[in-house]
N, C-alpha and C positions, 0 to 999 in steps of 0.2 A: 330413256336409255339407261342401261345398267353399266356400272354399279351405282346404287343410290346410297346416300348416307343412312346409317342405322338410326332408327327412331326408338330409343330405349323405352319411351312411354308406351309405344305400341306393343313392345314385348311384355311390359308390365301388365297391360290390359289383357293380353292373351293369357298370361298366367292366372290373372284374376278370374277370367271367364272359364278356364278349363281345369283348374286344380280341384274345383268342387266335384267334377266327374271322377277324377282320380280318387278323391277321398270316399266317394260313394261306392266305388268299386272295392276299396279296402274294407268298407263296412259290410258289403255283400259277402266278402270272403268269410268274415266273422259269423254272419248270419247263417251261412250254409256249412260251416265247419262242424265236424263230428269228432268227439273225443277218440273214438276207435281209429280214425284216420290220422289225427294229429299225433297220437302216440307212436305211430310207425315212423314218424320223422324224428323221433327222439333217439339220442345216443344212450340207450339204456345201460349198456355195460360201462360206459364212461361215467355216468351219474352214479352207478353202483360203486365204482372204484373210488369216486370222490366222497363216498359215504353220504350221499343225499338220501335221507331216510324219512322225509316228511312229504306229504302229498302236494302241498301248494307249490314249492319251487320246481318239483318234477313236472307238474302240469303246466306251469308257466313256461318252462323250457321247451316243452312239446309244442305249445301254441306258438312260441317265438320262432321255433325252427320251421313250422309249417308256414307261418306268415312270411318268413324270409324267402322260402322257396317260391311263393306266389308273387310277392311284391317286386321282385327283381324284374319280372315281365311287365307288371303294371307301371312301375316307374320308368322302365325303358320306353314304353309306349307314350307316356306323358312327355318325357324329355325329348323324344323324337319329334313330337308335335311342336315343341318350342323351337327346336333346331330348324325344322322345315319352315316355320313361320319367319324366323330370322333370315334365313337364306332367300326366301321368296321376296322379302322386302328389299334386301340389298342386291342380290344377283338375279332375281327372277326365277329362283329355283322352284321346282315342282316335285311332288311325290307322284310317280307314274302309277297307272292302274296295275294292280298286282297280277291281274290276268295276263297282262302284257309283259311285265318285267317282275317276276316273282322275287321277293326278298329285297328289292332295291327300294330304298326309302327316299332318295333325293337325287335329282339330276339337275345340274346347272353348268353354265358356261362362265369361265373366268380365265382371263389372260391367254386367250387363244386355245384353251383346252376345254374339253367337255368332261365333267366329272360325274361318275356314277358312284353313289355312296350307300353303304349299309351302315346304319347307326346302331351302336350298342351302348348300354349305360356305362360299362367299365371295360378295361383292357383284357381281363381274364374271363372271358364270357363263354367260351365254348370248348368242346372236345374236338378231336381230329375229324370226326364225321361231320360235325356242324360246320367246321371251317371249310371242309371240302364242299359242302352244300353252298356256302357263300361263294366259293371260287366258281362253282358251276353257274351260279346266278350271274356272276360278273361276265363269264364267257358268253352266256346267252344274251345279256344286255348289250355287250359290245357288238355281237353279231347283228343284233337288231338295229343298233344306232349307227353303225359304220356307214351303211348306204345312205342314211338320212343326213349325215354330217361328214361327207368325204374329205373336207378340208381341215377337220379338227382332229387333234390327237385325243383319244378317249382314255381316260385314266380312272382306274378302279380304286376306291378308297374305303377302308374300314375306319369309320369315325367313332370315337369313344368319348362320352361326355365328361369323364373324369380320368385321372391317371396322368403320370408324367414320365413315361419311358423316353428314350432318345427321340429327337424330333424326326418325324416322317420316316418311320422304319420301312425300308423296302423289303417286300416279301417275294423274293425270287422273281422279280419283274412282273409278278401277277397282279399285285395290288400294293398300296401303301397303307400303313396304319398310323393314324393321327389321333392323339389323345389330349384331353384336358384343355389347357389354355390354347394350345396349337389348334385343336379342333374348332373351338369357338371362334378363334381369329380366322381360320380357314374359311368358315362359312359366313363371316360377318365383316371381316376387315378390321375388327376392333381387338386390340391387345388386352383390354380390360373387361370385356363382356363376361368372361368366365367368373369374375367376382361380382359384377354388377347385377347378374340375375339372381344371386343368392339372397339379396335383401328382400325383393318382392316375393320370392319363393318361400322364404322363411316366415314372412309376415302373413301371407295368405294361409300357409299351413297351420300356423298358430290360431288364426281366426276360425278355422274350420275343423280343428282337432277335437273339440269337446265331445261331439257326438261319437267319434271313434273311440275316445278314451272311455266313455261310459259303456259302450257296447263291449269293449275289450275287457274291462273290469268285471262286468256281469258274466261274460263268457268264462273267464278264468275261475271265478267263484262257482259257477254252475258246473264246470268240468271237474273242479276239485271235489264237489259233492258226489258226482258220478264216480269219480276215481275211488273215493273212500268206500262207496257201496260195492264196487265191482272188483277192485284190485287190492283191497286190504283185508287182512285177517280180522276175526272178531276182536283180537287184542288191540287192533289199530295199526299193527305193523304192515308194511307193504309186502304183498305176496309177490316176491321177485320172480319166482318160478312161473307163475301165471302171466306176469307182465312180459317176461322174455318169450314165452310161448306165443303170446299175442303178436309180438313184434317180429319174431323170427321163425316160428314153426312152419314147416312146409305145409301147404294147403292140402286138404283131403283130396285124394284122387289124382294127385300130381306125382309122377314117378321121379325119383332122383336120377339124373342123367348118367351117373357112374355106378348105379346099382343094377345088378343083373336080375 
């Protein structure tokens, strides 16, 4: 019968077993990254205004921007797995088949209510169209689950693994938003889980980061060499005109929407 006490050692083992997959995916991003693509994630005009005039910091900024754009999803997938594992242990929570309930990451019963949850890494995760998609997912999930659980109130929740806005923000009656400590307590019953998972997470990340660091360093050095060859003048100065054209020039054959 649920709820069951949280076994923190089980959470630690889950992190130990799965963080390697997360790190491997990060390394694969580096292995498949291309300088021409990474540069498009760079804020070229901002760097120019800050008088960044050497290749290495500019290339490193481009790599960091590209990584950040990709890692938000990777980390979100990893932390979602941790959350589902925790809730499964304590409340019997399950991740439903996506073909049946698209976008829903967790379904569990607690205190006479059935919760359907979409998990995000942080509170500021989406634009208006993405939030609308989440709302549509909640509507479809409720329509599917209501006949199965006629005696339970079905509550939609947007759970965020970090952040500390006011508790249980009500969004027009459509869903609740629960972040940080409140989210981890919501799925585990533990007020301290949000800090307790940091230690095994940090320890395992440190253990497995050497391969990533080596690949990252080699990539930045390799990209710096390519940048010097393709985006610098014979004098060694950065060819800002060429760089801005690469990042911002309209593609050949594509008409401007406001040009006749």
